[in-house]
C-alpha positions as CSV (number, residue, x, y, z in Angstrom):
1,M,-14.9,53.9,-56.0
2,Q,-16.2,50.3,-54.6
3,V,-18.8,50.8,-51.7
4,Y,-19.7,47.5,-49.4
5,D,-23.0,47.0,-48.0
6,V,-21.1,45.9,-45.1
7,L,-17.3,46.3,-43.6
8,I,-16.4,44.1,-41.2
9,I,-13.0,44.7,-38.9
10,G,-11.7,41.4,-37.0
11,A,-11.9,38.1,-38.7
12,G,-12.3,36.2,-35.5
13,P,-15.4,33.9,-35.2
14,C,-17.8,36.7,-34.4
15,G,-16.6,38.8,-37.6
16,L,-16.7,36.0,-39.6
17,A,-20.4,35.4,-37.9
18,V,-21.1,38.7,-39.3
19,G,-19.9,37.8,-42.7
20,I,-21.8,35.0,-43.0
21,E,-24.8,36.9,-42.3
22,A,-24.7,39.5,-44.7
23,A,-23.9,37.0,-47.2
24,K,-27.0,35.1,-46.6
25,A,-28.7,38.4,-46.7
26,G,-27.5,39.2,-50.2
27,L,-25.2,42.3,-48.5
28,S,-22.0,42.6,-50.2
29,H,-19.0,42.5,-47.6
30,L,-15.4,42.7,-46.9
31,I,-13.7,41.7,-43.9
32,L,-10.6,43.6,-42.8
33,E,-8.0,42.0,-40.5
34,K,-4.6,43.0,-39.0
35,G,-3.6,39.3,-38.8
36,S,-4.6,36.0,-40.7
37,I,-8.1,34.6,-40.1
38,T,-9.1,33.7,-36.6
39,E,-5.6,35.1,-35.5
40,S,-6.2,35.0,-31.8
41,I,-7.1,31.2,-31.8
42,R,-4.2,30.7,-33.8
43,R,-2.2,32.4,-31.2
44,Y,-3.6,30.6,-28.5
45,P,-1.3,27.8,-26.4
46,K,-1.0,25.0,-28.9
47,R,-2.5,22.5,-27.0
48,M,-5.2,24.4,-25.6
49,R,-8.7,22.9,-25.5
50,F,-12.1,25.6,-25.6
51,F,-14.0,25.7,-22.3
52,S,-17.2,25.9,-24.8
53,T,-18.7,22.4,-26.2
54,A,-18.4,22.1,-30.0
55,E,-21.9,23.0,-30.9
56,N,-21.5,26.4,-28.6
57,I,-18.9,27.5,-30.7
58,E,-20.6,26.8,-34.4
59,I,-21.0,29.2,-36.9
60,G,-23.4,29.8,-39.8
61,G,-25.5,26.9,-38.9
62,I,-22.2,24.5,-40.0
63,P,-22.1,21.6,-37.6
64,F,-18.6,21.2,-36.0
65,P,-18.1,17.4,-35.4
66,I,-15.2,16.3,-33.3
67,S,-14.8,13.5,-31.7
68,E,-14.3,14.8,-28.1
69,V,-17.2,17.3,-26.5
70,K,-15.1,20.1,-26.8
71,A,-12.3,21.5,-29.6
72,N,-8.8,22.1,-29.3
73,R,-7.2,24.9,-31.2
74,S,-6.3,22.9,-34.2
75,E,-9.9,21.7,-34.7
76,A,-10.9,25.3,-34.2
77,L,-8.4,26.8,-36.8
78,Q,-9.6,24.3,-39.2
79,Y,-13.3,24.4,-38.8
80,Y,-13.5,28.4,-39.1
81,R,-11.4,28.4,-42.2
82,K,-14.0,25.7,-43.8
83,V,-17.0,27.5,-42.9
84,A,-15.1,30.6,-44.0
85,G,-14.6,29.0,-47.6
86,Y,-18.1,27.6,-47.3
87,Y,-19.7,31.2,-47.4
88,H,-17.1,32.3,-50.0
89,L,-16.2,34.9,-47.7
90,N,-14.6,38.1,-49.1
91,F,-11.4,39.1,-47.0
92,K,-8.3,41.3,-46.9
93,L,-6.1,40.1,-44.5
94,F,-2.8,41.2,-42.7
95,T,-4.5,45.0,-42.8
96,E,-4.7,47.0,-39.8
97,V,-7.5,49.5,-39.4
98,T,-6.8,52.6,-38.2
99,L,-9.7,54.9,-38.7
100,V,-13.5,54.8,-39.3
101,L,-15.0,58.1,-40.5
102,K,-18.8,58.3,-41.2
103,R,-19.0,60.8,-44.7
104,E,-22.9,61.5,-45.0
105,E,-24.2,58.1,-46.2
106,T,-21.3,56.2,-46.5
107,F,-18.1,55.3,-44.0
108,E,-14.7,55.8,-44.8
109,V,-12.5,53.0,-43.6
110,Q,-8.4,54.1,-43.1
111,T,-5.5,51.4,-43.1
112,V,-1.9,51.6,-41.6
113,N,-0.8,50.6,-44.8
114,G,-2.7,54.2,-46.5
115,E,-5.3,52.0,-48.4
116,T,-9.2,53.4,-47.9
117,Y,-12.2,51.3,-47.9
118,Y,-15.8,52.7,-48.2
119,A,-18.7,50.7,-47.0
120,R,-22.8,52.0,-45.8
121,K,-22.3,50.2,-42.8
122,V,-19.4,49.0,-40.3
123,V,-19.1,46.3,-37.8
124,I,-16.2,46.5,-35.6
125,A,-15.7,43.0,-34.4
126,T,-11.7,43.3,-33.0
127,G,-12.1,40.9,-29.9
128,Y,-9.7,41.9,-27.3
129,F,-6.5,39.4,-27.5
130,D,-3.9,42.1,-29.0
131,F,-4.3,44.4,-25.7
132,P,-3.1,42.7,-22.6
133,R,-3.4,44.3,-19.5
134,H,-0.5,46.0,-17.7
135,L,0.2,46.4,-14.2
136,G,2.5,49.5,-14.1
137,I,5.4,48.3,-12.5
138,P,8.9,48.6,-13.3
139,G,10.4,46.2,-15.6
140,E,7.1,44.5,-17.0
141,N,8.6,45.4,-20.6
142,L,11.6,43.2,-20.2
143,P,12.5,41.1,-22.7
144,H,11.8,37.9,-20.6
145,V,8.5,39.0,-19.7
146,S,5.4,38.0,-22.0
147,P,1.8,38.7,-21.6
148,Y,1.1,35.4,-23.7
149,Y,1.9,31.7,-23.1
150,D,2.1,29.3,-26.4
151,E,4.3,26.0,-25.4
152,P,6.3,24.6,-22.6
153,F,9.6,23.7,-24.4
154,L,11.3,27.1,-24.2
155,Y,10.7,26.9,-20.6
156,S,12.2,23.4,-19.4
157,F,14.5,23.2,-16.2
158,S,14.1,26.9,-15.9
159,K,12.1,28.9,-13.1
160,V,9.0,30.3,-14.2
161,V,6.9,33.1,-12.5
162,I,3.1,33.2,-13.6
163,I,1.5,36.5,-12.3
164,G,-2.4,35.6,-12.6
165,A,-5.0,33.1,-11.6
166,A,-7.5,32.3,-14.2
167,N,-7.7,29.8,-16.7
168,S,-4.8,30.7,-18.7
169,A,-2.2,31.1,-15.6
170,V,-3.5,27.8,-14.3
171,E,-3.4,26.1,-17.7
172,A,0.2,27.3,-18.2
173,A,1.5,26.5,-14.8
174,L,0.1,22.6,-15.1
175,E,1.4,22.1,-18.4
176,L,4.8,24.0,-17.7
177,Y,5.2,21.8,-14.4
178,R,4.8,18.8,-16.5
179,H,7.6,19.7,-18.8
180,D,10.3,19.8,-16.3
181,V,9.7,24.0,-15.1
182,D,10.1,25.1,-11.7
183,V,6.9,27.4,-11.5
184,T,5.4,29.8,-9.0
185,I,2.0,31.5,-9.2
186,V,1.7,34.8,-7.7
187,H,-1.9,36.2,-7.4
188,R,-3.1,39.3,-5.4
189,G,-6.4,37.5,-4.3
190,E,-6.5,34.3,-1.7
191,D,-7.5,31.9,-4.3
192,F,-7.8,30.9,-8.0
193,R,-10.3,32.6,-9.7
194,S,-13.9,31.1,-9.6
195,T,-13.9,30.9,-13.2
196,V,-11.1,28.6,-13.7
197,K,-12.4,25.4,-15.8
198,Y,-13.6,23.4,-13.3
199,W,-11.7,20.1,-14.3
200,L,-8.5,22.0,-13.8
201,V,-9.5,23.3,-10.2
202,P,-8.5,19.5,-8.6
203,D,-5.1,19.1,-10.8
204,V,-3.9,22.0,-9.9
205,K,-4.5,22.2,-6.0
206,N,-3.3,18.2,-5.4
207,R,-0.1,19.6,-7.4
208,I,0.3,22.4,-4.8
209,R,-0.1,20.3,-1.9
210,E,2.5,17.7,-2.9
211,G,4.6,21.0,-3.5
212,K,5.3,20.7,-7.3
213,I,3.6,24.1,-7.9
214,K,4.4,27.1,-5.8
215,T,2.1,29.9,-4.9
216,R,2.2,33.1,-3.6
217,F,-1.7,34.1,-3.0
218,N,-2.6,37.4,-1.3
219,S,0.5,39.1,-3.0
220,L,1.5,42.0,-5.3
221,T,3.8,42.1,-7.9
222,T,5.8,45.4,-7.4
223,A,8.9,44.7,-9.6
224,I,10.5,42.7,-12.3
225,E,14.1,42.6,-12.9
226,P,16.7,39.9,-15.0
227,G,16.4,36.9,-12.8
228,R,13.8,37.6,-10.2
229,V,10.5,39.1,-9.4
230,Q,9.7,41.4,-6.4
231,I,6.3,40.9,-4.4
232,E,4.9,42.1,-1.2
233,N,2.2,40.3,0.8
234,V,-1.0,42.5,0.9
235,E,-1.6,41.1,4.3
236,T,1.7,41.5,6.0
237,G,3.2,43.9,4.0
238,E,6.3,42.2,4.1
239,S,8.3,41.8,0.5
240,E,10.5,39.1,-1.0
241,W,12.1,38.5,-4.1
242,I,11.6,35.3,-6.0
243,D,14.0,33.6,-8.9
244,A,12.7,34.1,-12.1
245,D,14.1,33.1,-15.4
246,F,11.1,34.1,-17.3
247,V,7.8,35.8,-16.2
248,L,4.3,35.0,-17.8
249,M,2.0,38.4,-17.4
250,L,-1.2,35.9,-17.4
251,I,-4.0,38.7,-16.1
252,G,-5.9,39.0,-19.1
253,Y,-6.6,41.4,-21.9
254,V,-8.7,44.7,-22.8
255,P,-10.3,45.9,-26.2
256,D,-8.6,48.3,-28.1
257,A,-10.2,51.4,-26.2
258,A,-8.1,53.9,-28.5
259,L,-9.6,52.3,-31.8
260,L,-13.2,53.0,-30.8
261,Q,-12.9,56.3,-29.3
262,R,-10.8,57.4,-32.7
263,C,-14.0,56.2,-34.5
264,G,-16.3,58.3,-32.8
265,I,-17.7,55.5,-30.2
266,E,-18.7,56.8,-26.7
267,L,-17.1,55.1,-23.8
268,T,-18.5,54.7,-20.3
269,Q,-15.7,55.2,-17.7
270,P,-14.2,53.4,-15.7
271,S,-15.3,50.0,-17.6
272,M,-14.5,51.4,-20.7
273,I,-17.8,49.6,-22.1
274,P,-19.0,51.1,-25.4
275,V,-22.3,53.0,-25.7
276,Y,-24.4,50.7,-27.9
277,D,-28.0,49.8,-28.3
278,P,-28.0,46.1,-27.1
279,E,-30.7,44.9,-29.1
280,T,-29.4,46.1,-32.2
281,F,-25.7,46.6,-31.6
282,E,-25.5,49.8,-33.2
283,T,-23.0,52.6,-31.6
284,N,-23.9,56.2,-30.8
285,V,-22.7,56.4,-34.6
286,P,-25.5,55.5,-36.7
287,G,-24.6,52.8,-38.5
288,L,-21.5,51.6,-36.9
289,Y,-22.1,48.2,-34.9
290,L,-20.3,46.4,-32.3
291,C,-19.8,42.3,-32.2
292,G,-18.7,40.1,-29.8
293,T,-16.6,40.8,-26.8
294,V,-15.8,44.5,-28.1
295,V,-18.3,45.3,-26.3
296,A,-17.7,44.0,-22.8
297,G,-15.3,46.8,-22.3
298,I,-12.8,45.6,-19.6
299,H,-15.4,42.9,-18.6
300,T,-14.4,40.8,-21.1
301,E,-15.2,37.4,-19.1
302,K,-19.0,38.7,-20.2
303,V,-19.1,37.9,-23.7
304,F,-17.6,34.6,-25.3
305,I,-17.8,32.9,-28.9
306,E,-21.1,31.3,-27.7
307,N,-23.2,34.6,-27.1
308,G,-21.0,36.8,-29.1
309,R,-21.3,34.9,-32.4
310,E,-25.1,35.6,-31.8
311,H,-25.0,39.3,-32.1
312,A,-24.4,39.1,-36.1
313,A,-27.8,37.9,-36.6
314,A,-29.1,40.9,-34.8
315,I,-27.0,43.3,-36.4
316,V,-27.8,42.3,-40.0
317,D,-31.1,41.6,-39.2
318,H,-31.4,45.6,-38.4
319,M,-29.0,46.4,-41.6
320,A,-32.2,44.9,-43.6
321,G,-34.8,46.4,-41.8
322,R,-36.1,42.8,-40.4
323,K,-37.4,41.5,-36.9
324,I,-34.3,41.7,-35.1
325,R,-33.4,37.8,-33.5
326,Q,-32.8,38.2,-29.9
327,V,-29.7,37.5,-28.4
328,K,-28.9,35.4,-25.4
329,E,-27.6,36.5,-22.3
330,L,-24.6,34.9,-20.9
331,I,-24.6,31.4,-20.9
332,E,-24.0,29.6,-17.5
333,R,-21.0,27.4,-18.0
334,I,-20.7,24.1,-16.5
């Protein structure tokens, strides 16, 4: 029975960062990932460009040289793959973890395919992209409804209702409009979220003024049916149906709370923020750590690659008994 020093669940940028720190410290490691390496980034919209500048999403001290200031999806996928290869990270991909059990001095990590792995320490770095938020309304599981957007060509010459008003909703609306899609944005607030990428705001607002993108602010989506969406104005209480060939529910994501709880990690309600030491990132289960956005509960906007990647150094410092490097707080984006 092989017992790894560190077993990492999740092969996103933060999980890779833990593997790199473990390799640097001379610790044996294994990264288990239920999809491909950087699976979440692979599933991002194909033309997406990161909010963060390239240097702020580097890992392992390896520069991220690109011609633009901010990387796109393809550049990021290439970069993280090359960094993982440079550090000879040890992967078992397409292997979903179902349970982590503490067995005296070791952990037993069980997977959906029946394989079991053993480690002295475990780090959960599963992110949040696999668990979209739900509205709890009739019809949200219909086949023409999706919580993900990848590219516009499927939707050309059709009517699309986008629920949400954050980055993903604005980017999708602009790209769809430019590919001959009749777009309507529905949002319960009175305007777009303040976190929308600043360079997108004038673009989308000008398109709205021109009537090229329609909006229903101060509106709740109450039902979805084939071919249409029902919304209700929160100020007037009036209800209407909007034609929709497709519905994109771009309202965000949450971490896998069920997995965390099965592993014995306590969650604070209603935020679902796990119980962990903010200096070491060790949870209430000794030897079990969290890295990246998974620490933020439902507040996924609080932790990004640029500050989540730094959790890795603190975690491995604690494992190795070294002085713990301080992690930056939320980086103010400009």
